[in-house]
All heavy atoms as an XYZ file, in Angstrom:
536
protein
N      95.372    129.426    190.903
C      94.350    129.089    189.935
C      94.164    127.565    189.892
O      95.130    126.815    189.904
C      94.751    129.622    188.564
C      93.780    129.292    187.474
S      94.383    129.997    185.936
C      92.868    130.285    185.141
N      92.931    127.143    189.873
C      92.621    125.718    189.876
C      92.702    125.164    188.449
O      92.197    125.762    187.518
C      91.215    125.490    190.434
C      90.862    124.028    190.551
S      89.175    123.687    191.121
C      88.952    124.813    192.448
N      93.352    124.009    188.321
C      93.357    123.359    187.014
C      92.329    122.232    187.005
O      91.653    121.979    187.998
C      94.762    122.868    186.646
C      95.270    121.749    187.559
O      94.476    121.150    188.305
O      96.473    121.473    187.520
N      92.201    121.578    185.874
C      91.176    120.529    185.732
C      91.428    119.347    186.656
O      90.484    118.739    187.164
C      91.088    120.066    184.280
C      90.412    121.081    183.417
C      90.964    121.803    182.397
C      89.047    121.509    183.509
N      90.032    122.649    181.864
C      88.846    122.494    182.524
C      87.982    121.179    184.339
C      87.629    123.137    182.342
C      86.766    121.816    184.149
C      86.591    122.781    183.166
N      92.664    119.007    186.905
C      92.948    117.879    187.806
C      92.500    118.200    189.232
O      91.945    117.342    189.914
C      94.430    117.515    187.763
C      94.928    116.955    186.429
C      96.435    116.746    186.477
C      94.194    115.678    186.065
N      92.737    119.437    189.661
C      92.258    119.856    190.980
C      90.735    119.803    191.043
O      90.152    119.345    192.028
C      92.720    121.281    191.302
C      94.214    121.395    191.477
O      94.863    120.388    191.830
O      94.745    122.503    191.255
N      90.113    120.295    189.984
C      88.650    120.291    189.924
C      88.106    118.867    190.015
O      87.159    118.598    190.768
C      88.177    120.959    188.627
C      86.690    120.970    188.470
C      85.905    121.844    189.203
C      86.061    120.094    187.589
C      84.522    121.853    189.062
C      84.685    120.105    187.440
C      83.912    120.978    188.175
N      88.718    117.939    189.285
C      88.267    116.541    189.321
C      88.429    115.968    190.721
O      87.549    115.256    191.210
C      89.005    115.706    188.261
C      88.512    116.110    186.866
C      88.791    114.207    188.498
C      89.294    115.510    185.714
N      89.528    116.287    191.397
C      89.727    115.788    192.760
C      88.629    116.297    193.696
O      88.128    115.551    194.535
C      91.111    116.191    193.286
C      92.222    115.334    192.750
C      92.030    113.851    193.049
O      91.723    113.487    194.202
O      92.180    113.053    192.114
N      88.258    117.550    193.539
C      87.172    118.101    194.355
C      85.866    117.373    194.046
O      85.098    117.036    194.953
C      87.039    119.621    194.119
C      88.253    120.328    194.712
C      85.742    120.163    194.717
C      88.391    121.774    194.295
N      85.623    117.101    192.782
C      84.404    116.394    192.392
C      84.384    114.964    192.947
O      83.339    114.476    193.371
C      84.251    116.381    190.877
C      84.032    117.766    190.275
S      82.654    118.680    191.032
C      81.293    117.592    190.650
N      85.528    114.301    192.962
C      85.602    112.951    193.529
C      85.261    113.006    195.021
O      84.503    112.160    195.516
C      86.987    112.317    193.287
C      87.176    111.058    194.125
C      87.179    112.003    191.800
N      85.790    113.993    195.710
C      85.460    114.145    197.138
C      83.967    114.380    197.333
O      83.365    113.841    198.269
C      86.265    115.290    197.752
C      87.766    115.072    197.867
C      88.451    116.356    198.330
C      88.086    113.920    198.801
N      83.382    115.165    196.455
C      81.940    115.424    196.517
C      81.153    114.135    196.302
O      80.171    113.860    197.006
C      81.565    116.478    195.477
C      80.142    116.933    195.604
O      79.716    117.265    196.736
O      79.443    116.967    194.574
N      81.573    113.328    195.340
C      80.901    112.051    195.076
C      81.025    111.121    196.287
O      80.064    110.431    196.643
C      81.474    111.373    193.829
C      81.314    112.161    192.545
C      79.885    112.299    192.073
O      79.030    111.486    192.462
O      79.616    113.234    191.303
N      82.206    111.089    196.904
C      82.403    110.254    198.097
C      81.474    110.688    199.224
O      80.899    109.842    199.920
C      83.860    110.312    198.570
C      84.809    109.544    197.703
C      86.227    109.651    198.229
C      87.194    108.906    197.321
N      88.578    108.988    197.804
N      81.342    112.005    199.401
C      80.456    112.516    200.457
C      79.009    112.144    200.155
O      78.267    111.732    201.063
C      80.607    114.032    200.583
N      78.612    112.268    198.910
C      77.244    111.897    198.530
C      77.004    110.413    198.764
O      75.958    110.015    199.279
C      76.983    112.245    197.059
O      77.019    113.634    196.871
N      77.980    109.590    198.393
C      77.842    108.148    198.596
C      77.644    107.830    200.078
O      76.774    107.022    200.434
C      79.066    107.400    198.065
C      78.987    105.917    198.285
C      80.217    105.194    197.816
C      80.083    103.714    198.130
N      81.258    102.953    197.699
N      78.423    108.472    200.928
C      78.310    108.229    202.369
C      76.914    108.590    202.878
O      76.330    107.854    203.681
C      79.378    109.015    203.117
N      76.377    109.707    202.388
C      75.024    110.119    202.813
C      73.983    109.122    202.334
O      73.080    108.743    203.092
C      74.708    111.514    202.288
C      75.477    112.613    202.993
C      75.098    113.966    202.465
C      76.179    114.412    201.516
N      76.042    115.771    201.027
N      74.089    108.687    201.085
C      73.127    107.716    200.551
C      73.216    106.383    201.284
O      72.204    105.751    201.579
C      73.338    107.497    199.056
C      72.997    108.690    198.205
C      73.774    109.009    197.097
C      71.902    109.502    198.480
C      73.457    110.098    196.291
C      71.586    110.590    197.683
C      72.367    110.877    196.591
O      72.057    111.945    195.795
N      74.448    105.949    201.581
C      74.610    104.693    202.328
C      73.977    104.787    203.704
O      73.313    103.862    204.154
C      76.098    104.328    202.440
C      76.668    103.730    201.168
C      78.112    103.314    201.350
C      78.154    102.118    202.256
N      79.439    101.431    202.284
N      74.205    105.907    204.370
C      73.632    106.093    205.710
C      72.112    106.086    205.630
O      71.441    105.441    206.454
C      74.138    107.410    206.317
C      73.675    107.642    207.723
C      74.249    106.594    208.649
C      73.896    106.886    210.078
N      74.318    105.812    210.972
N      71.564    106.782    204.645
C      70.102    106.806    204.483
C      69.582    105.394    204.210
O      68.542    104.996    204.744
C      69.708    107.747    203.351
N      70.311    104.628    203.398
C      69.905    103.253    203.121
C      69.942    102.375    204.358
O      69.098    101.498    204.539
N      70.914    102.622    205.223
C      71.028    101.844    206.462
C      69.870    102.114    207.420
O      69.414    101.211    208.116
C      72.356    102.158    207.151
C      73.565    101.625    206.426
C      74.876    102.177    206.973
O      74.855    102.921    207.990
O      75.918    101.884    206.378
N      69.417    103.353    207.472
C      68.377    103.677    208.442
C      66.958    103.563    207.872
O      65.992    103.573    208.634
C      68.593    105.078    209.059
C      68.501    106.169    208.006
C      69.912    105.140    209.809
C      68.588    107.577    208.566
N      66.860    103.435    206.552
C      65.527    103.308    205.943
C      64.894    101.988    206.364
O      65.556    100.949    206.409
C      65.633    103.379    204.424
N      63.620    102.032    206.674
C      62.903    100.808    207.055
C      62.068    100.269    205.895
O      61.811     99.071    205.837
C      61.998    101.064    208.273
O      61.113    102.144    207.976
C      62.831    101.413    209.503
N      61.677    101.133    204.994
C      60.900    100.714    203.828
C      61.861    100.104    202.796
O      62.828    100.746    202.391
C      60.190    101.925    203.218
C      59.320    101.560    202.043
O      59.848    100.991    201.060
O      58.110    101.867    202.085
N      61.620     98.856    202.377
C      62.533     98.198    201.434
C      62.730     98.974    200.125
O      63.836     98.985    199.584
C      61.872     96.843    201.161
C      60.968     96.610    202.322
C      60.533     97.962    202.794
N      61.697     99.613    199.631
C      61.840    100.377    198.387
C      62.714    101.616    198.579
O      63.512    101.965    197.705
C      60.479    100.753    197.829
C      59.709     99.552    197.301
C      58.574     99.986    196.410
C      57.785     98.787    195.954
N      58.367     98.114    194.825
N      62.582    102.260    199.722
C      63.423    103.421    200.034
C      64.871    102.969    200.222
O      65.804    103.597    199.729
C      62.910    104.159    201.289
C      61.478    104.644    201.083
C      63.839    105.287    201.686
C      61.313    105.677    199.992
N      65.048    101.859    200.937
C      66.391    101.300    201.142
C      67.040    100.989    199.797
O      68.199    101.343    199.550
C      66.288    100.036    201.997
C      67.627     99.426    202.366
C      67.453     98.198    203.229
C      67.090     98.517    204.627
N      68.114     99.161    205.445
N      66.281    100.360    198.907
C      66.787    100.024    197.570
C      67.168    101.288    196.794
O      68.206    101.335    196.126
C      65.730     99.234    196.794
C      66.157     98.842    195.402
C      65.065     98.108    194.632
O      63.993     97.808    195.205
O      65.290     97.847    193.447
N      66.341    102.316    196.878
C      66.620    103.580    196.186
C      67.945    104.181    196.648
O      68.806    104.536    195.825
C      65.490    104.577    196.438
C      65.772    106.001    195.962
C      65.820    106.078    194.446
C      64.751    106.952    196.532
N      68.135    104.271    197.962
C      69.363    104.876    198.464
C      70.586    104.010    198.169
O      71.670    104.539    197.889
C      69.253    105.186    199.956
C      68.454    106.428    200.222
C      67.264    106.368    200.928
C      68.888    107.659    199.772
C      66.521    107.510    201.168
C      68.160    108.814    200.011
C      66.961    108.742    200.707
N      70.427    102.697    198.196
C      71.546    101.822    197.834
C      71.913    101.989    196.365
O      73.093    101.978    196.007
C      71.216    100.366    198.157
C      71.216    100.114    199.649
O      71.864    100.815    200.415
N      70.478     99.106    200.076
N      70.909    102.161    195.518
C      71.175    102.397    194.089
C      71.871    103.740    193.893
O      72.825    103.846    193.108
C      69.880    102.340    193.291
C      70.070    102.557    191.803
C      68.777    102.327    191.055
C      68.840    102.708    189.605
N      69.862    102.204    188.802
N      71.422    104.757    194.602
C      72.072    106.063    194.500
C      73.528    105.993    194.967
O      74.405    106.609    194.348
C      71.288    107.102    195.300
C      69.943    107.512    194.702
C      69.151    108.348    195.703
C      70.119    108.257    193.397
N      73.801    105.241    196.020
C      75.179    105.075    196.491
C      76.023    104.393    195.418
O      77.164    104.807    195.155
C      75.205    104.267    197.788
N      75.469    103.376    194.780
C      76.179    102.687    193.694
C      76.476    103.663    192.548
O      77.571    103.648    191.977
C      75.349    101.509    193.185
C      75.881    100.943    191.897
C      76.991    100.108    191.892
C      75.291    101.273    190.680
C      77.501     99.609    190.700
C      75.789    100.769    189.492
C      76.891     99.947    189.505
O      77.400     99.462    188.324
N      75.511    104.499    192.217
C      75.698    105.467    191.132
C      76.863    106.415    191.424
O      77.573    106.829    190.501
C      74.419    106.264    190.881
C      73.298    105.453    190.262
C      73.629    104.954    188.868
O      74.309    105.670    188.103
O      73.188    103.841    188.536
N      77.066    106.727    192.682
C      78.196    107.590    193.031
C      79.514    106.887    192.719
O      80.474    107.528    192.299
C      78.129    108.013    194.496
C      76.905    108.835    194.857
C      76.707    110.073    194.003
O      77.693    110.727    193.609
O      75.542    110.408    193.730
N      79.570    105.559    192.894
C      80.765    104.802    192.506
C      81.005    104.918    191.006
O      82.146    105.055    190.560
C      80.618    103.324    192.880
C      80.809    103.064    194.358
O      81.562    103.820    195.013
O      80.219    102.098    194.865
N      79.928    104.854    190.234
C      80.042    104.995    188.782
C      80.584    106.381    188.437
O      81.511    106.511    187.620
C      78.682    104.741    188.090
C      78.761    105.037    186.604
C      78.213    103.309    188.333
N      80.039    107.395    189.085
C      80.506    108.761    188.826
C      81.981    108.904    189.170
O      82.742    109.531    188.425
C      79.704    109.771    189.641
C      78.257    109.786    189.338
N      77.334    110.346    190.192
C      77.541    109.326    188.280
C      76.129    110.226    189.672
N      76.232    109.598    188.520
N      82.404    108.312    190.299
C      83.809    108.397    190.684
C      84.702    107.713    189.663
O      85.784    108.220    189.330
C      84.025    107.800    192.080
C      83.574    108.714    193.187
S      83.997    108.112    194.832
C      82.669    106.951    195.115
N      84.256    106.581    189.139
C      85.044    105.875    188.125
C      85.186    106.719    186.859
O      86.273    106.778    186.264
C      84.398    104.528    187.801
N      84.123    107.371    186.455
C      84.175    108.242    185.272
C      85.144    109.403    185.515
O      85.979    109.718    184.655
C      82.770    108.763    184.910
C      82.841    109.859    183.863
C      81.886    107.625    184.434
N      85.059    110.005    186.682
C      85.956    111.111    186.998
C      87.421    110.664    187.032
O      88.306    111.369    186.541
C      85.562    111.747    188.329
C      84.270    112.558    188.296
C      83.782    112.846    189.714
C      84.462    113.851    187.521
N      87.674    109.488    187.591
C      89.042    108.967    187.623
C      89.563    108.708    186.203
O      90.732    108.951    185.906
C      89.130    107.692    188.473
C      88.887    107.928    189.942
C      89.943    108.786    190.616
O      90.999    109.052    190.073
N      89.654    109.243    191.823
N      88.675    108.238    185.332
C      89.047    108.031    183.920
C      89.383    109.366    183.269
O      90.383    109.481    182.546
C      87.897    107.338    183.179
C      88.024    107.301    181.673
C      88.861    106.141    181.213
C      88.779    105.898    179.717
N      89.443    106.855    178.870
N      88.564    110.378    183.507
C      88.859    111.715    182.984
C      90.230    112.183    183.476
O      91.019    112.736    182.703
C      87.806    112.726    183.423
C      86.473    112.614    182.740
C      85.362    113.234    183.294
C      86.302    111.906    181.561
C      84.126    113.162    182.685
C      85.067    111.811    180.949
C      83.973    112.448    181.507
N      90.487    111.954    184.739
C      91.763    112.377    185.323
C      92.933    111.693    184.625
O      93.913    112.348    184.251
C      91.781    112.078    186.820
C      93.045    112.511    187.513
C      92.983    112.203    188.992
C      94.291    112.566    189.661
N      94.278    112.244    191.085
N      92.826    110.374    184.424
C      93.894    109.643    183.731
C      94.070    110.152    182.306
O      95.191    110.311    181.821
C      93.604    108.142    183.736
C      93.799    107.489    185.091
C      93.753    105.973    185.007
N      92.521    105.463    184.420
C      91.398    105.224    185.075
N      91.334    105.464    186.384
N      90.342    104.743    184.465
N      92.955    110.411    181.621
C      93.020    110.914    180.248
C      93.699    112.279    180.182
O      94.521    112.529    179.291
C      91.619    111.003    179.637
C      90.992    109.642    179.368
O      91.705    108.612    179.460
O      89.780    109.610    179.089
N      93.362    113.160    181.120
C      93.994    114.488    181.149
C      95.482    114.360    181.433
O      96.313    115.006    180.783
C      93.297    115.397    182.187
C      91.890    115.743    181.722
C      94.121    116.656    182.445
C      91.028    116.399    182.785
N      95.823    113.501    182.388
C      97.236    113.316    182.722
C      98.003    112.771    181.532
O      99.117    113.214    181.252
C      97.374    112.387    183.924
C      96.952    113.033    185.218
C      96.879    112.067    186.386
O      96.509    110.911    186.225
N      97.220    112.550    187.578
N      97.408    111.821    180.829
C      98.072    111.249    179.654
C      98.238    112.299    178.561
O      99.292    112.387    177.916
C      97.295    110.048    179.130
N      97.215    113.096    178.346
C      97.269    114.117    177.298
C      98.282    115.208    177.622
O      98.983    115.690    176.727
C      95.881    114.731    177.100
N      98.365    115.578    178.882
C      99.294    116.661    179.236
C     100.729    116.171    179.346
O     101.655    116.969    179.212
C      98.867    117.346    180.560
O      98.782    116.375    181.588
C      97.539    118.055    180.389
N     100.933    114.886    179.531
C     102.315    114.381    179.607
C     102.920    114.231    178.210
O     104.131    114.139    178.077
C     102.358    113.031    180.339
O     101.747    112.023    179.569
N     102.088    114.255    177.188
C     102.574    114.135    175.800
C     102.985    115.473    175.227
O     103.618    115.532    174.183
C     101.476    113.533    174.916
C     101.157    112.096    175.254
C     100.049    111.559    174.370
C      99.676    110.149    174.788
N      98.577    109.636    174.029
N     102.600    116.557    175.912
C     102.929    117.879    175.368
C     104.212    118.432    175.917
O     104.788    117.999    176.825
C     101.802    118.905    175.659
O     101.599    118.995    177.071
C     100.545    118.516    174.936
């Protein structure tokens, strides 16, 4: 059975994969606005990963107190 920490790890991997796709799209885009869009989306994946890592730390802290 999967617990929340496992689920968060899977989500972090998903965010990393999305970031890689957005970065690649940004690299090959020739239109500056499209390039900017994909670079922004890649940055947003970093934000999502940071939030997920914070959730993970919070869960670990909460479960270590019980």
